[in-house]
C-alpha positions as CSV (number, residue, x, y, z in Angstrom):
1,X,100.6,94.3,63.4
2,X,102.6,93.2,60.4
3,X,103.1,89.4,60.3
4,X,106.2,88.0,58.6
5,X,107.6,84.6,58.0
6,X,111.3,84.0,58.8
7,X,113.1,81.5,56.6
8,X,116.4,79.7,57.4
9,X,118.3,82.2,55.1
10,X,117.3,85.0,57.5
11,X,118.3,83.3,60.7
12,X,121.7,82.3,59.3
13,X,122.3,85.9,58.1
14,X,121.3,87.3,61.5
15,X,123.6,85.0,63.5
16,X,126.6,85.0,61.2
17,X,128.3,88.5,60.8
18,X,130.4,87.1,57.9
19,X,127.3,86.2,55.9
20,X,126.9,88.4,52.9
21,X,123.3,89.2,53.9
22,X,124.0,89.9,57.6
23,X,123.9,93.7,57.3
24,X,120.7,93.6,55.2
25,X,119.0,91.3,57.6
26,X,119.9,93.3,60.7
27,X,118.9,96.6,59.0
28,X,115.6,95.1,57.8
29,X,114.9,93.7,61.3
30,X,115.2,97.1,62.9
31,X,113.2,98.8,60.1
32,X,110.3,96.3,60.4
33,X,109.8,96.7,64.2
34,X,107.2,96.2,65.5
35,X,106.3,93.1,63.6
36,X,105.3,89.6,64.6
37,X,107.9,87.1,63.2
38,X,106.7,83.6,62.6
39,X,108.9,80.6,61.8
40,X,108.7,76.8,62.2
41,X,110.5,74.0,64.0
42,X,111.5,72.7,60.6
43,X,113.3,76.0,59.8
44,X,115.1,75.9,63.1
45,X,116.2,72.3,62.4
46,X,117.6,73.5,59.1
47,X,119.3,76.4,60.8
48,X,120.9,74.2,63.4
49,X,122.0,71.7,60.7
50,X,123.7,74.5,58.9
51,X,125.9,75.3,61.9
52,X,126.4,71.7,63.0
53,X,129.9,71.4,61.5
54,X,131.0,75.0,61.6
55,X,132.9,74.7,64.8
56,X,132.2,74.7,68.5
57,X,131.6,78.5,68.9
58,X,129.1,78.8,66.0
59,X,127.3,75.6,67.0
60,X,126.9,76.8,70.6
61,X,125.8,80.3,69.3
62,X,123.2,78.7,67.1
63,X,121.8,76.5,69.9
64,X,121.6,79.6,72.3
65,X,119.8,81.6,69.6
66,X,117.2,78.9,69.1
67,X,116.7,78.6,72.9
68,X,116.2,82.4,73.0
69,X,113.8,82.3,70.1
70,X,111.6,79.8,71.9
71,X,111.5,82.1,74.9
72,X,110.8,85.3,72.9
73,X,107.2,86.4,73.1
74,X,107.4,88.5,69.9
75,X,108.5,85.4,67.9
76,X,106.1,82.6,67.2
77,X,107.6,79.2,66.5
78,X,105.1,76.8,65.0
79,X,105.7,73.2,66.1
80,X,106.2,70.3,63.8
81,X,103.1,68.3,63.1
82,X,102.3,65.2,61.0
83,X,99.7,67.3,59.0
84,X,102.3,70.0,58.3
85,X,104.8,67.3,57.1
86,X,102.2,65.7,54.8
87,X,101.0,69.0,53.4
88,X,104.6,70.0,52.7
89,X,105.2,66.6,51.1
90,X,102.2,67.1,48.7
91,X,103.7,70.4,47.5
92,X,107.1,68.7,47.2
93,X,105.6,66.0,45.0
94,X,103.6,68.5,43.0
95,X,106.7,70.5,42.0
96,X,109.2,67.9,40.6
97,X,110.5,70.6,38.2
98,X,111.6,72.8,41.1
99,X,114.5,72.6,43.6
100,X,112.3,73.2,46.6
101,X,113.5,71.6,49.8
102,X,110.9,69.8,51.9
103,X,111.5,72.5,54.6
104,X,110.6,75.2,52.1
105,X,107.5,73.3,51.0
106,X,106.3,72.9,54.6
107,X,107.1,76.7,55.2
108,X,105.2,77.7,52.0
109,X,102.1,75.7,52.9
110,X,102.2,77.0,56.5
111,X,102.4,80.5,55.1
112,X,99.3,79.9,53.0
113,X,97.4,78.4,55.9
114,X,98.4,81.4,58.1
115,X,97.6,84.0,55.4
116,X,101.2,85.2,55.3
117,X,102.6,86.8,52.1
118,X,105.9,88.3,53.1
119,X,109.0,86.2,54.0
120,X,112.4,87.2,55.4
121,X,114.5,85.4,52.8
122,X,116.4,85.8,49.5
123,X,115.3,82.3,48.4
124,X,113.8,82.7,44.9
125,X,111.7,79.5,45.4
126,X,109.4,81.6,47.7
127,X,109.0,84.2,44.9
128,X,108.2,81.4,42.4
129,X,105.2,80.5,44.7
130,X,104.0,84.1,44.8
131,X,105.5,85.2,48.1
132,X,107.3,88.6,48.6
133,X,110.9,88.0,49.5
134,X,112.0,90.9,51.7
135,X,115.7,90.2,51.5
136,X,116.0,90.0,47.7
137,X,118.4,92.4,46.1
């Protein structure tokens, strides 16, 4: 089964019908089935933070989506760990010339550890690290 990493960009696009990548994300999701989707608690924190001040409706929708994600057996959410944080921090420190967020660094290092090469995102930072961004134009 194909294994893919889902970045914050993807989850925001899936939830928000007004997002410019919404239609692409939904279409790609259908096209890729069946696939195992992997994400991290850190990505979900970033996702919830994005919707924190976007009004009651979107905040509640985001929280419900994360709860459903944790219950979904086809989705694997990797938990936060001290090791994951420190590994991501090492990449963050090693790339001072890049605009990588710590969440991206943690995700990239987790992807390497898990042998993942494809990511549901349009974030060029992942491409800079050699990953295939499935939502790029």
